[in-house]
Each structure stands twice: as C-alpha cells, then as structure tokens.
C-alpha positions as CSV (number, residue, x, y, z in Angstrom):
1,X,2.2,-11.6,-12.4
2,X,2.6,-14.9,-10.7
3,X,3.5,-18.0,-12.9
4,X,1.0,-20.2,-10.9
5,X,-1.7,-17.7,-12.0
6,X,-0.9,-17.9,-15.6
7,X,-0.7,-21.4,-15.7
8,X,-4.2,-21.7,-14.1
9,X,-5.9,-19.0,-16.2
10,X,-4.0,-19.0,-19.8
11,X,-5.7,-21.8,-21.4
12,X,-4.9,-22.6,-25.3
13,X,-8.3,-20.6,-25.5
14,X,-7.3,-17.7,-23.9
15,X,-3.8,-17.6,-25.6
16,X,-5.7,-17.8,-28.9
17,X,-7.8,-14.3,-28.0
18,X,-4.7,-12.9,-26.4
19,X,-2.9,-13.5,-29.8
20,X,-5.7,-12.1,-31.8
21,X,-5.7,-9.1,-29.5
22,X,-2.2,-8.5,-29.5
23,X,-1.3,-9.1,-25.8
24,X,-0.1,-12.4,-26.0
25,X,3.5,-11.3,-26.2
26,X,3.1,-9.3,-22.9
27,X,1.7,-12.2,-21.1
28,X,3.7,-15.2,-22.5
29,X,6.6,-14.4,-20.0
30,X,4.7,-15.1,-17.1
31,X,4.0,-18.4,-18.1
32,X,8.0,-19.3,-18.4
33,X,9.5,-21.6,-15.4
34,X,8.2,-24.3,-13.2
35,X,5.1,-23.0,-11.3
36,X,6.4,-21.5,-8.0
37,X,4.2,-22.2,-4.6
38,X,1.6,-19.5,-4.1
39,X,2.6,-17.7,-0.5
40,X,0.7,-14.6,0.6
41,X,2.9,-12.2,1.7
42,X,2.2,-10.0,4.8
43,X,0.6,-7.1,2.3
44,X,-2.0,-9.9,1.1
45,X,-2.8,-11.1,4.5
46,X,-3.6,-7.7,5.8
47,X,-5.9,-7.2,2.9
48,X,-7.6,-10.2,3.3
49,X,-8.1,-9.6,7.1
50,X,-9.6,-6.1,6.2
51,X,-12.5,-7.4,4.1
52,X,-16.1,-7.8,5.3
53,X,-17.3,-9.6,2.2
54,X,-16.0,-11.5,-0.9
55,X,-17.3,-13.5,-4.1
56,X,-16.8,-17.2,-4.2
57,X,-17.0,-19.4,-7.1
58,X,-17.5,-22.9,-7.3
59,X,-18.2,-25.3,-10.3
60,X,-21.5,-27.6,-10.5
61,X,-21.8,-30.9,-11.7
62,X,-23.5,-29.7,-14.9
63,X,-20.0,-27.6,-15.2
64,X,-21.9,-24.2,-14.9
65,X,-20.1,-21.7,-12.4
66,X,-21.8,-21.0,-9.3
67,X,-21.0,-17.1,-7.8
68,X,-22.0,-16.8,-4.3
69,X,-21.8,-13.4,-1.9
70,X,-20.1,-14.2,1.3
71,X,-20.6,-11.3,4.1
72,X,-19.8,-10.8,7.9
73,X,-18.0,-8.5,10.1
74,X,-14.3,-7.2,9.1
75,X,-12.1,-10.1,9.9
76,X,-14.3,-12.9,9.3
77,X,-12.4,-14.5,6.2
78,X,-9.1,-15.6,8.3
79,X,-5.6,-16.2,7.0
80,X,-4.6,-19.3,8.7
81,X,-1.0,-19.2,7.5
82,X,0.7,-18.2,4.3
83,X,-0.9,-20.7,1.9
84,X,-4.2,-21.3,3.9
85,X,-7.3,-19.1,4.3
86,X,-10.7,-19.9,5.8
87,X,-14.1,-18.9,6.9
88,X,-17.1,-19.5,8.9
89,X,-20.1,-20.5,7.0
90,X,-23.2,-18.9,8.4
91,X,-26.7,-20.4,8.1
92,X,-28.3,-18.9,5.2
93,X,-31.3,-19.7,2.6
94,X,-30.4,-23.3,3.1
95,X,-30.2,-24.1,-0.6
96,X,-26.5,-25.3,0.0
97,X,-25.4,-24.8,-3.6
98,X,-21.7,-23.8,-2.9
99,X,-21.6,-26.6,-0.2
100,X,-22.8,-29.3,-2.7
101,X,-20.7,-28.0,-5.5
102,X,-17.6,-28.6,-3.2
103,X,-18.6,-32.7,-2.9
104,X,-17.8,-32.9,-6.6
105,X,-15.2,-30.4,-7.3
106,X,-13.1,-28.5,-4.7
107,X,-11.7,-26.0,-7.1
108,X,-13.1,-22.2,-6.1
109,X,-11.9,-18.8,-7.1
110,X,-12.3,-15.7,-5.2
111,X,-12.7,-12.0,-5.6
112,X,-12.1,-9.7,-2.8
113,X,-12.9,-5.9,-3.2
114,X,-11.5,-2.6,-1.9
115,X,-14.1,-0.2,-3.3
116,X,-13.1,2.9,-1.9
117,X,-9.3,2.6,-2.6
118,X,-10.5,0.5,-6.0
119,X,-8.6,-2.4,-5.3
120,X,-9.2,-6.2,-6.1
121,X,-7.6,-9.6,-5.2
122,X,-8.5,-12.6,-7.1
123,X,-7.4,-15.9,-5.6
124,X,-7.6,-19.5,-6.8
125,X,-7.7,-22.3,-4.3
126,X,-8.9,-25.9,-3.1
127,X,-11.7,-25.7,-0.5
128,X,-12.7,-28.5,2.0
129,X,-15.5,-28.6,4.3
130,X,-15.1,-28.9,8.2
131,X,-17.4,-29.3,10.9
132,X,-17.5,-29.2,14.6
133,X,-17.6,-33.4,15.3
134,X,-14.4,-34.1,12.8
135,X,-12.4,-30.8,13.4
136,X,-13.7,-28.9,16.4
137,X,-10.2,-27.1,16.7
138,X,-10.2,-26.1,13.1
139,X,-13.7,-24.9,13.3
140,X,-12.8,-23.1,17.0
141,X,-10.4,-21.0,14.6
142,X,-12.8,-19.9,12.2
143,X,-15.7,-18.6,14.5
144,X,-16.1,-15.1,15.7
145,X,-16.7,-14.7,19.6
146,X,-18.5,-11.4,19.1
147,X,-20.7,-12.4,16.2
148,X,-23.9,-14.3,17.0
149,X,-25.1,-15.6,13.5
150,X,-25.4,-19.4,13.7
151,X,-22.2,-21.3,12.0
152,X,-23.2,-24.4,10.1
153,X,-20.0,-25.5,9.2
154,X,-16.4,-24.3,8.2
155,X,-14.7,-23.9,4.8
156,X,-11.0,-23.8,4.8
157,X,-9.1,-23.2,1.3
158,X,-5.3,-24.1,0.6
159,X,-4.4,-20.9,-1.9
160,X,-3.1,-22.3,-5.3
161,X,-2.5,-19.0,-7.0
162,X,-3.6,-15.3,-6.5
163,X,-3.3,-12.1,-8.7
164,X,-3.8,-8.3,-8.1
165,X,-6.1,-6.6,-10.6
166,X,-6.0,-3.1,-12.1
167,X,-8.3,-0.4,-10.5
168,X,-9.7,0.4,-13.9
169,X,-13.4,0.6,-13.9
170,X,-13.8,0.0,-10.3
171,X,-16.6,2.5,-9.0
172,X,-15.7,3.5,-5.6
173,X,-18.5,2.7,-3.0
174,X,-18.8,3.2,0.9
175,X,-20.1,1.4,3.6
176,X,-22.2,3.0,6.5
177,X,-18.9,2.7,8.4
178,X,-16.8,4.6,5.9
179,X,-19.6,7.3,5.6
180,X,-19.9,8.0,9.3
181,X,-15.9,8.3,9.3
182,X,-16.0,10.7,6.6
183,X,-18.6,12.7,8.1
184,X,-17.0,12.8,11.7
185,X,-13.7,13.9,10.0
186,X,-15.6,16.8,7.9
187,X,-17.1,18.0,11.2
188,X,-13.9,18.1,12.7
189,X,-12.4,20.2,10.0
190,X,-15.2,22.6,10.3
191,X,-14.9,23.2,14.0
192,X,-11.1,23.8,13.6
193,X,-11.6,26.3,10.6
194,X,-14.4,28.1,12.7
195,X,-11.9,27.7,15.9
196,X,-8.6,28.5,14.4
197,X,-7.9,32.2,13.9
198,X,-4.2,32.4,15.6
199,X,-1.6,34.4,13.7
200,X,0.7,32.6,11.0
201,X,3.6,30.6,12.3
202,X,6.8,31.3,11.3
203,X,8.7,34.3,9.2
204,X,9.4,32.7,6.0
205,X,8.9,33.8,2.3
206,X,6.2,31.5,1.4
207,X,2.7,32.2,3.1
208,X,0.9,28.6,3.6
209,X,-2.5,27.2,4.9
210,X,-3.3,23.8,5.7
211,X,-6.0,22.5,3.5
212,X,-6.1,18.5,4.1
213,X,-5.2,16.3,6.6
214,X,-5.0,12.2,6.1
215,X,-4.2,9.9,8.7
216,X,-1.7,7.5,6.8
217,X,-0.8,5.0,9.5
218,X,-1.5,5.2,13.3
219,X,2.0,7.5,13.5
220,X,2.1,9.3,10.3
221,X,0.0,12.1,9.1
222,X,-0.2,13.7,5.6
223,X,-0.5,17.4,5.2
224,X,-1.7,19.3,2.2
225,X,-0.7,22.9,2.0
226,X,-1.8,25.7,-0.6
227,X,-0.6,29.6,-1.0
228,X,-2.7,31.5,1.4
229,X,-3.6,33.9,-1.6
230,X,-4.5,31.0,-3.7
231,X,-1.5,31.6,-6.0
232,X,0.8,29.1,-8.1
233,X,3.1,27.6,-5.3
234,X,6.9,27.7,-6.9
235,X,8.0,24.3,-8.6
236,X,10.2,21.7,-7.0
237,X,12.0,18.6,-8.3
238,X,11.4,15.3,-6.8
239,X,13.7,14.8,-3.7
240,X,13.0,18.2,-2.5
241,X,12.0,19.2,1.1
242,X,10.0,22.2,2.9
243,X,11.1,23.7,6.0
244,X,8.0,24.4,8.1
245,X,7.7,26.0,11.4
246,X,6.3,24.5,14.5
247,X,5.0,26.0,17.8
248,X,6.3,23.8,20.6
249,X,4.3,23.5,24.0
250,X,6.6,26.0,25.9
251,X,5.9,28.7,23.3
252,X,9.0,28.5,21.5
253,X,9.0,28.4,17.6
254,X,11.4,25.8,16.2
255,X,11.2,24.2,12.4
256,X,11.7,20.9,10.7
257,X,12.5,20.0,6.9
258,X,9.9,17.2,5.5
259,X,10.2,15.8,2.0
260,X,7.7,16.6,-0.5
261,X,6.0,13.5,-1.0
262,X,4.4,13.8,-4.7
263,X,5.6,14.7,-8.2
264,X,4.6,18.4,-9.2
265,X,1.0,18.6,-10.6
266,X,1.0,21.0,-13.3
267,X,-3.0,21.1,-12.9
268,X,-3.0,21.8,-9.3
269,X,-0.6,23.6,-7.1
270,X,-0.2,22.1,-3.7
271,X,2.4,20.8,-1.4
272,X,2.2,17.5,0.6
273,X,4.5,16.3,3.6
274,X,4.0,13.3,5.8
275,X,4.9,13.6,9.3
276,X,6.0,10.8,11.6
277,X,5.0,11.3,15.3
278,X,8.5,10.3,17.4
279,X,7.2,9.5,20.5
280,X,10.8,9.4,22.1
281,X,12.1,12.7,20.0
282,X,12.7,16.1,20.7
283,X,8.8,16.6,20.6
284,X,8.8,18.5,17.1
285,X,6.6,15.8,15.0
286,X,4.4,15.4,18.3
287,X,3.7,19.1,18.6
288,X,3.3,19.5,15.0
289,X,0.3,16.9,15.2
290,X,-1.2,18.3,17.8
291,X,-0.9,22.1,16.8
292,X,-1.6,21.6,13.1
293,X,-5.3,21.9,11.8
294,X,-7.2,22.7,9.1
295,X,-7.1,26.6,8.7
296,X,-3.3,26.7,10.2
297,X,-1.4,29.2,8.6
298,X,2.4,29.3,8.3
299,X,5.0,31.2,6.8
300,X,7.6,28.6,5.1
301,X,10.9,28.5,3.3
302,X,10.9,27.8,-0.4
303,X,11.8,24.3,-0.9
304,X,15.5,23.1,-1.3
305,X,16.5,19.8,-2.8
306,X,19.8,18.0,-1.5
307,X,18.7,14.7,-2.8
308,X,17.9,15.8,-6.5
309,X,16.3,12.6,-9.3
310,X,18.8,12.5,-12.2
311,X,17.3,14.0,-15.5
312,X,18.2,11.7,-18.1
313,X,16.8,8.3,-19.1
314,X,19.3,6.1,-16.9
315,X,17.1,3.5,-15.0
316,X,16.6,4.1,-11.2
317,X,16.7,1.6,-8.1
318,X,14.9,2.9,-5.4
319,X,15.2,2.2,-1.9
320,X,13.5,3.2,0.9
321,X,12.9,2.3,4.6
322,X,10.3,3.5,6.7
323,X,9.3,7.4,6.8
324,X,12.2,7.5,4.0
325,X,9.4,6.5,1.7
326,X,8.4,10.2,1.3
327,X,11.4,11.7,-1.2
328,X,11.2,8.3,-2.8
329,X,7.5,8.3,-3.6
330,X,8.1,11.5,-5.4
331,X,10.6,10.2,-7.4
332,X,8.5,7.2,-8.6
333,X,5.8,9.2,-9.6
334,X,8.1,11.4,-11.5
335,X,10.0,8.4,-13.2
336,X,6.9,7.0,-14.1
337,X,5.5,10.2,-15.5
338,X,8.1,10.6,-18.0
339,X,8.8,6.8,-19.0
340,X,12.0,6.2,-17.1
341,X,12.6,2.5,-16.1
342,X,12.8,1.9,-12.3
343,X,12.2,-0.7,-9.3
344,X,11.2,0.3,-5.9
345,X,12.2,-1.6,-2.9
346,X,10.4,-0.6,0.1
347,X,10.9,-2.0,3.8
348,X,9.0,-1.5,7.1
349,X,7.6,-3.1,10.2
350,X,4.5,-4.1,8.7
351,X,1.8,-3.0,5.9
352,X,-0.2,-1.0,8.6
353,X,2.7,1.0,9.6
354,X,4.2,2.0,6.2
355,X,3.0,5.2,4.4
356,X,1.7,5.1,0.7
357,X,1.9,1.5,0.6
358,X,-1.6,0.8,-1.0
359,X,-1.0,3.7,-3.3
360,X,2.1,2.4,-4.5
361,X,0.7,-1.3,-5.0
362,X,-1.9,0.2,-7.0
363,X,0.1,2.4,-8.8
364,X,3.2,0.4,-9.7
365,X,2.2,-3.3,-9.1
366,X,5.0,-4.6,-11.3
367,X,7.8,-2.4,-10.2
368,X,7.4,-2.4,-6.5
369,X,8.6,-4.9,-3.8
370,X,7.7,-4.9,-0.4
371,X,9.6,-6.3,2.9
372,X,8.2,-6.6,6.5
373,X,10.4,-7.5,9.4
374,X,7.4,-8.0,11.7
375,X,4.1,-10.5,10.8
376,X,3.7,-14.1,10.2
377,X,6.1,-14.3,7.5
378,X,9.0,-11.7,7.9
379,X,10.8,-11.0,5.0
380,X,14.4,-9.3,4.4
381,X,15.7,-6.9,1.9
382,X,18.7,-8.5,0.2
383,X,20.8,-5.5,0.2
384,X,23.5,-7.7,-1.8
385,X,21.6,-9.4,-4.1
386,X,19.7,-6.3,-5.2
387,X,22.6,-4.3,-5.9
388,X,24.6,-7.0,-7.5
389,X,21.8,-7.3,-10.2
390,X,21.1,-3.8,-10.6
391,X,21.9,-2.6,-14.4
392,X,25.4,-1.0,-14.8
393,X,24.0,2.5,-15.8
394,X,21.3,2.9,-12.9
395,X,21.3,5.5,-10.5
396,X,20.5,4.2,-7.0
397,X,18.6,6.2,-4.4
398,X,18.3,5.1,-0.8
399,X,16.4,7.0,2.0
400,X,15.4,6.0,5.5
401,X,17.5,4.9,8.8
402,X,21.3,5.4,8.9
403,X,21.6,1.9,9.4
404,X,20.1,1.1,5.9
405,X,21.9,4.1,4.1
406,X,25.1,2.8,5.5
407,X,24.6,-1.1,4.3
408,X,23.6,0.2,1.0
409,X,26.9,2.3,0.8
410,X,29.1,-0.2,2.1
411,X,27.9,-2.8,-0.4
412,X,28.0,-0.7,-3.1
413,X,31.6,0.0,-2.3
414,X,32.5,-3.6,-2.3
415,X,30.8,-4.3,-5.5
416,X,32.9,-1.5,-6.9
417,X,29.8,0.7,-7.8
418,X,30.9,4.3,-8.2
419,X,30.1,6.5,-5.5
420,X,28.3,8.8,-7.8
421,X,25.8,6.6,-8.3
422,X,24.4,6.1,-5.1
423,X,22.7,9.0,-3.8
424,X,21.4,9.1,-0.1
425,X,19.3,11.2,2.3
426,X,19.0,10.1,6.1
427,X,15.8,9.8,8.1
428,X,16.7,9.3,11.7
C-alpha cells in the first residue's frame, strides 16, 4: 500500500474508525515516512490502457461529491507518462457538472474496474481541462482517430496516488466482446472434441486427456489435463514437472518436461502446465500448440521433482524470469496456503508477455514485485540488493533463463550465502 494513498485517505476520522474496528495497527505502517511520488508502473499503465470505462468523482461548491461514468472504446483513457493520464471528453447531456466542478476544485478520484478478472484500481489526482484553442497538440494526443463521437474538450489528470483494491464482492460481468469471444472459444472446443479421434500419444504410465486450454499471453498457452478414467491423479509437490509426449510434423514422437503450475487442489484432481511457443527452438513447443486440442489423449510419465520446495517454516525468496514463473507460481500458492512468509520477484519483457501476472497481483498484492525490461518506464531487478536484504534463514528459489540463474548464484556466493540455500531450475 502506497504512503501517498494512505496520507490522502486516512484522515483523523478514518483513523478513529480503524481504531474502533481493530484495523488501525495494520494500516498505520503505511503512513510512516515521507510521501513518495506516485509513479504508474508498466503494470498499472497496461491496466489503464485496457479499460473502456471508468467512474470519476469530483467535488462541487456545495461540498457534495459528484460521481460520473465515463466510457468509450478500449484505450480512450490514455497514459501520457508515468504520472499523467488523460481522456477526450465526448459530447453528452450538456449538464457540464464535472467540468464545472473542476473550475472550483481540481481534485478527482477515479475507479477503474475489470469485472471479468475481479480487479479494481483507485486513482487520486488533480485534473485540468484542455481545449483546442489553447492546447491543440495535447488535445490531439487524447483524440481517437477511429471514434466518431464529437470531442468537446480534453481532461488531463496528474496522478497524486493510486491503490489496488481486493477482489472481494466484485461480481464478474462480461461485455458483448467478452461473450462473443467465450462463445467462439466454446464452438472451437466442441468442434475439436467431435473431430479429435486419434489414438493416445506416448507410452507413459499415466493416461491423460486435455480438458481445458487457456491463452495466457500471445505465446504462452495453459493446458488442463485430467485422468482419462476420471480417477484422482498422483499428488505432487510444488516444483514438480510432467514429461509429456508431442507429435512432430514429420511423424516422430518426442517428449518435453513442463512444470506443474499450481499447488495441488485437494478438492479437484487435475494437472496444469503452461507452454511457451519457441519460434526459434527445436519445434517441440510449436508442434505441441498446433497439435494439442480439447480431447487430445496422451500417456504421460508420473510427475517428477528436481526442484522441491522446503517443508519447514523458513521464509522463501522466489525469483522468476519469463516462463520460469511456472514452478514459482505453484510455490507461491503452496507457501500462502500453509502460512509461510515469502516474497516473489518476477521479471519479464512487458506485462502482456508474462504468464499469471494478473492472478499473482490479485492473489498476493503485498508479496509480489514485477519488473519490465520494455515499456515506457523499464524497471530492473537489483539482485545484489535483493539478496543482501534477504532474511538470514530464507531459502532462495530462482527459475528462468541461464543468465538470471548465474547472476543469482554468483551474487549469493559473493555475499557468503550458503549454496544449499539457493535452489534453481533452468528454463532456456
């Protein structure tokens, strides 16, 4: 939780109620120290750019708040830089209440909703109105070339604070675009089930069938696998992998090992793996994504684990790079379920390329830190600082590219961290 948000929102009256209700102690730490400058990370910027509506509150001369819904095509709320957002104000009912309120008080509060994923972002800022006569270049940045609604003005907001809210009590809702996509996906699955009649791939001891496919990123696809006969699958520990058969275009059968991405679910029995399509690889991942469909049957090996999570209550430091998040995600879920302290640091190119990033942000908002090498404001994982500040008894897990693993191991050695405290698995 950001100090800027706490210092704006936790007024004396709010603090009094927190004290009465027993939550004051938990929130008081958020107010310590100087107020930081609010900076939108690549994660917040991507979330804002994906919205097609938001709610905006302004303050009237009577002191009453006024809340207004603003809508448009996806991306109409634009990120101008890491501290500034803005939107084109389309012609409406001509009451001009929000615009009038801004003449007397420039403070606004925005609520951005992602109903399907049950996420919400709160933003506090100071707004100013721009018009074509005074700031034509700025207004041009806010306009949408392919949206024909008349633009009366622009609104530019300097972000003072923001905070992510928990998903509790958010009812999932879907717009027409979401429904059309879901229906098309269902039609494709049904077609695949009807058409897919080939024999099971592989000769492993575990008969599996693909019962779900989900596109996590443009190049990463998740596969849900269950026992062909509906039986409970063998249990596994976080860090385990599953070796699966793949039919190559030339007819040969090969196999690849993929990490199991989630903690064991005692209420349901299935495996999930996530596969990154390597366009410049040996062809296994591409053949898998092209060949595996809903209803595909395969005979897999029993899960194995060369990257096991510790069983005691020592804290964990989890470090993931790219597709290396797959076993780390299962570890985070397992640690959270048993109440063990952990921190997760996840680095990748950009949010849209990183599997499970939205789920992690929603499930573990205070325990995850994300780093993006590309985007408006690239951020870098400082391995030296991270390891230097790790608890003396923490166990360090790193998975991802060889360069990331080597850097963690070398830094740990330089800091005198025992080798047995650093566990790793390489995803090239």
